[in-house]
N, C-alpha and C positions, 0 to 999 in steps of 0.2 A: 571785828570792827569793820563795818562796811561803809563808812562815810567818806565823802570826798575830802574832808579835812584831815583824814588820818592815813593818807596814802604812804607817807614816809614811814610812819609807824608800822604799817602792814609790810612794807618792803623790808624793814629792819627785822621784824619777827620772822619773816621767811628766810632772810640771809643768816639769821642766828639759829635756824633750824629749831625754832620753838613753837611752830604751829601746832604740832601734836601735843606738846605739854600744855599749852594754853587752851587747847580744845578739849582737854581731858575733863573728867567729871567735876573737879573743883570741890567746893566753890572757891572762886577767886574774886578779889577786888582789884581792879586795874586802874591806876592813875595814868590816863592816856594822853600824852602830849600831842598837840595838833601839829600840822605841817609848819605853821608859823612859829611854834615853839622850837622845832628842830632848826628852823631858819635863824633863830637867835644865837645858835652855837657858832663858835668861830668858823670862818670860811674853810671849807675842806674837811671839817670834822665828820660830817655825815658820810661823805664819800669814803673817807678813810675807814670809818667803822664798818662799812658795808663790804670791805675787802675780806676775802676768805681767811687771810692770815690774822685778822682781828676778831674772829668769831667769839673767842672766850671773853674779850673785853665787851663786845656787843651783848652777849648773853648776860653778863654781869650787870650792865646798865639796864637792860630790859627787865630782868627779874627783880631789880631794885624798885621798879614801878609796880610790883605786884605783891599783894598781901594774901596770905592763905586765909580763907573764910570770906563770907559775904558781909560787908560793912556798908550799909546805906548811909547817906548823909546824916541822918538822925543818929545813927550809931556812932559815927565819927564825932559829931558835935557832942554827944553824950559823954564820950571818952574825954574830950577836951575839958568839958565842964567838971567832970568828976575828978580830973587831975589838975585842978587849979589853973586852967588856961592853956596847958600844953600837954599833949599826949604823945608818948613815944610808941611808935608802931613798928614791930619787926617785919621785914620784907622777906620775900622768898629767897633772895640771894644772901641772907644773913645779916645785912645791914639794918639800919633803923631810919625811919622817917619821923619827923615831928609834925604833928597836926596842931593848928591853933586857929583861933577866930580873930579876924581883924575887920572892923567896920561891917560886921554881919556876914562876911564871907569866910570860907574855909581856905586856909593856906597850908601847904605841905612844904616843909623845909628839909633839905638834904644834908648830907654829912659835911658839906662845905659852907653851910649857912645860907645857901641860895633858896629862895622861896618860889613856889608856883601857886597860882591862884586856881581854885576849882571854879571853872567857868560854866560847867554843865554837870549836874549830878544825877545819880540814880538811873542811869541808862541800863535797864535790866538786860542781861544776856542769859543764854541757856545755862551757863555754868557760873553765874555770879553777877557782878555789877561793875559798871564802868563809870568813872568820874573823869571828865575831860579837864586837863590842866593847860595853862598858858605858857609853861616853860618846861624844859626837860630837867628832871631831878637826877643828880649823878652821885654814885656811891664813893667817888674819889675826887 
């Protein structure tokens, strides 16, 4: 992810030692929070997560934003419609995200019931696809 709105995410991926994993063959679907999404977290959260002693927690959060396989927006919308408005999607970290449509937009809901809106979709990458989200989804 090489955009200026994802510098926090890139720093987190590096701190979590996940660059190699996320650069592997895949394919992967990544729900990529923007810098503004990370800024919504309680003050000090990002700084705390970037500390070496919190690497496992950071890895868990980041892999919670990744799905094995390539799911374009049309695939996600198809899953939602096929499953009566809500689709449960397993993440790389073993948790689940729930996808749904609201006012024509795709929302991803985490284990805590917090939702993130997909604000840019179908950004093709060499090993999958990226969907930009406006909040950080958390597995706990």
